[in-house]
N, C-alpha and C positions, 0 to 999 in steps of 0.2 A: 197718572198712568204709570204702571211699572214696566220698565224696560230692562231686560237682562244686560249685564255689562258686555258680554260677548257680542250681542246684537248691536248695542250702541257703538262699540269699537269697530265693528265690521261695517256697519251701514249708517254711520252718524248723519249723513247727508239726508236721510229719510226724515229726519226730525228738524229740518231747517225752519219749518213753518212754526215751530213752537218757540215761545219766548221765556218760559220759566222752567228752570231745571234744578233738581236737587240731586247731588252726588254725595254719598256718605258711606262710611264703612271704616274698618280698622286698616285696610290697605290704602294708605293715603297716596301712594303712587298711582294707583288706578283712579282715585278721585281727581288728582291733578291732570292725568291724562285726559279724562272726560272733559274737563273744562278747557283743556288745550285744543281738543277736537272742535269745540264750538268756536274758539278763537280762529281756527283755521278754515271755517266756512268761508267761501270766496267773498261773499258780500260783507261778512264781519271783518275779514282781514283788510278789505278795501275801504269800507264805509264807516267803520265803527272805532271809537276810542275805548280801550279797556281801562276801567277804573277798579283797582283792588281796594276792598274795604275790610277791616278787621274788627271783629265784634268788640274786642276789649277797648277799642278807640271810639266806639259808637255809643252815643247816648240815645235812649229810646225816643226822647222828644225830638231829636234831630232827624229821625228816619224819614218822616213825610217831606221835610225839606230837601233831603238827599234825592229822593225820588222825583220831586217836583223840579229841581234844578236840572236833572238829567233827562227829563222827559222830552226835551226838544234838542235839536242839533246845536252843537257849540258854534263859536264864531267862525270856525273853519268848515263848517257844514257837516261835521262828523256826528253820527248818532252814538249812543252809549251802550256799552256792555258793562253792567255792574256785576263784579264777582265778589261775593261776600265769603270771607273766611271765618267761620263760626266755630269757636272753641267751646261753646255751650249753647243752650237754647234760651238764654235769658231775654233775647229780643225776638224770639220766634213768633210770639203772638202778634207783635206789631207788624212784622214782615208779612205774615199771613193776611192780616187785615188789609194792608196796603195792596198786596198782589191780587187779592180777590176782587178788588175794585179797579185795578189798573186797566185802562183801555187803550193806552198808547201802544200801537203796534210796532213802533220803531225801537222801543226799549227792550233790551235782553237782560235777564237777571239769572245768575247761577249761584247757587249756595253750595259751598264746599264744607263738609262737616266730618267729624270723626264718627264712631259708632253711635247710632240712635236706637233707642229701645223700640220695640213694637208698638208701645203706647205713645210714642213721640207725636206731638201735634203736627210737626213738619212733615213727618212720613205720612201720617193720616191725610193731611191736605193734599200733598203731591201725588200720593198713590191713588186717591179716590177722585181726582179731578181729571177730566179728559183733556184739559188744556195745559196741563203741566206734565213734566217728565220726572220720574224718580228712578235712580239707578243705584243699586246696592253694590258696593265694592269690597268683596271679601278677599281673604288671603288666596294667593295663587294655589290652584291644585296642580298636581304633577303634570298634567297635560298642558295647562296654561303656561306653567313655568318653562317647560321645555320649548314650547313654541316661541315664547318671548325671547329666550336665550338665543335660539337659532336665528330668529329675524334680526336681533341686535347684532350678532356677529356677522351674519351675511351682509347687513348694511355697511359694516366696516370693511367689507372686502375679504373676510376671512372664510376660508373653506372649512366647514365643520362636519365632523363625523358624528355618528350616533353615539359612539363611545364618549366623545368629548361632551356632547349634550348631557349624557347620563352623569358624567363626573361632575359637571357644573351644577346640575339640578340637585344632586345628592348633597352638595356642599354649601349651596346658597340658600338663604332664608326664603320665607314665603311672602315677603314684603317687597313689592316692586321697586320702591325707592331704593332699598338696600341692594336688591339684585342689580339694578342699573348702576349704582355707585361702584359696586365691586367690578362689574364688567368694564366700566369706564377705566378704572385703575389698571386692569389687566391689559386693556387695549393700549394704554399709554406705555406700559412696560414693554409690551410686545413690539410696538412700533419703534421704541428706542433700543432695541436689541437686535441689530441686523443679522447677527449670526443665528438668530432663532427663526428667521422668516421662511425657511423652507417649509413646505406643506407638511412634510413628514415630522417635523419638529414641533408643530404648533400644539399638539396634544401634550407632549412632554413639557413644553414651556408653561402652559396654563396649569398643568398638574403641579409644577413647582410652586405656583401661587398658593396652593392649598397645603403643600407639604414642604414648606421651607425649613430646612434643617437648622439654619441659623436662628430663625425666629423661635422655633420650637425649643431649642437648647436655652435660649434666654428666658423663656417663659418657665421652662422646667427648673431653672436655677433659682429664679425669684420665688417660685412656688415651693422651693426647698425639696425637690424631687431628687433623691440620692441615686436611684437606680440608673445605671449606665453613665454616671457622671464622668468617670475617667475616660471612657471611650469617646464620649461626646466632646469632652474638653480637648482631647488630643486632636480630634477631627476639626473642631472649630478653630483651634489656635495653631494647627499644624505642629502638633507635639510641643507647644509652649513657645514656638518661635514668633507668634503674633499675639502676644497678650495685650497689646495696645488696642487691637481690634475688639477683644473681648471686653476690656474696660470701657471702651467707647459705647458699645452696645449696652452694657449694664448701666452706664450713667444716663443714657437717654431714656431707658426703661424706667429706672427708679425716679428720675426727674418727672416723668409723665405721671407716675403715681403720686408724687408729692404735689404736683400742680392740682390734680383732682382732689387730693385731701384738703388743700388750702381752699379750693372753691366750695367744697362741702362745708367747711367751717364758716365760710362767708354766707351760707344759707342757700346755696344752689344744690338741687337734688343730684344724686349720684349719676343718674342717666344723662341729665342735661350737661353735667360737668364733663363727662366722658365724650359726649358729642361734640364739645368745643375743642377737643384735641385735634391737632393737625400735624401729620397725616392721621386720619381716624384709625381707630382700633378695628381690625378686621372682625366682622360680626361673630365668626367662629371662635375667637378668642375672648369675646366679651365676658362670658361667665367666669373664666379663670382670672381675667384682669380684675373683676369686681371682687373676687375672693382675696386677691392680693391686696386690694385697698383695705379690706376689712382685717386682713391678717397683720398688716404692718402699721405701726403708729407713725405719726409725723416725726417724732423725735428719732425713732429708729431709722426712718428713711433719710433723715438729715445726717445721722451718724454714718450710715452706709455710704452715702454720697461723699461725705468728707474723706472717708478712707480710700474710696475709689479715685478721687482727685489726687490725693497724696501719692498713691500707687502709680498713677499715670505720670506724674511729674518725675518720680524716681526712675521709672522705666525709660522716660525720654532722656534723663541724665546719664543712663547707663549704669545705675547702681547694680552691682552683681547679685545682691540679695533680694531685689525687688520682685522678681518672679516667684521666688520661694514664699515671700510674704504674701503675695497676692493669692497663691494657692492655699496657704494656711488660712487666710481671711475667708476664702470661699468655703473651706471645710468648716470653719467656725460658724459661718452663716447658715450653712446646711444643717448644722447641729443646733441651731437656734440660740447660739451664744453671741451676744452683741457686743461684748467687750473686745472688739477687734483690735489686733496688734498693729503698731507702727513698726516699720522696719528700721 
């Protein structure tokens, strides 16, 4: 049976009598929330043990045993909610075969999948069976995104205006997991900035999260954008009086690029390598960050980092020429010349 996501999200309790669920789609945040809604059913929360199973760790021949062992309450009297995380459909035939014969009314099964094609055997089975639920989880449309953002911020006790919702919606992605992650980071920053807590400042505070001059300047430097360099440099360093701040930011950024380059060389794909960074790269900056990874070689990154560390040490020691050398090295970098000078 096909159920729309918005209907399942709004009235999930209507489907408590069902035992088999398929949640799929490119919006994995929605997929996860659907599974969480089942976990929050009153009887599931109280009487069931949730067991998460991942397809990469499951052998086809072990599936019947998994279902059999979890078909009766455990030693504590808890029934079982099996939550399968399927990265592919390689065991779908076996799952369908078992579910179609399953008569145990105490067992609950949910399948969490990425995008499935219209010809998918899982989709066909769950959509055409009146005893099963299939929910497609697509990317957020504008209405959904604004509603989610408003509810999230309201639940955190923030008064939100339409202009704030519009700002966030225009800048955040259409993936619920990413939206939630970015909103959580904003809330942490907001709650740790007491001077920003007045209602009239909430919009300007969150606006800064998207238009951070410091972060923008660092990204522009690493991307070798020459336009506005002197003006932005003076603003960032207070006319050269805080070059330590600039070097520290640059070292962190170049080091993160180097870490990703090393992980890629170890066989990790670029997206997975970037996702491992902490704190994460704001999604709006991801395209530019990826370009920088491709633009700079490992040797170039190591050379730049070496020169930055030397400049930082000399600034700390109070060498009078160190600021001039830093500026020269920055200009050489912007000009794509990597034979950077020592002071």
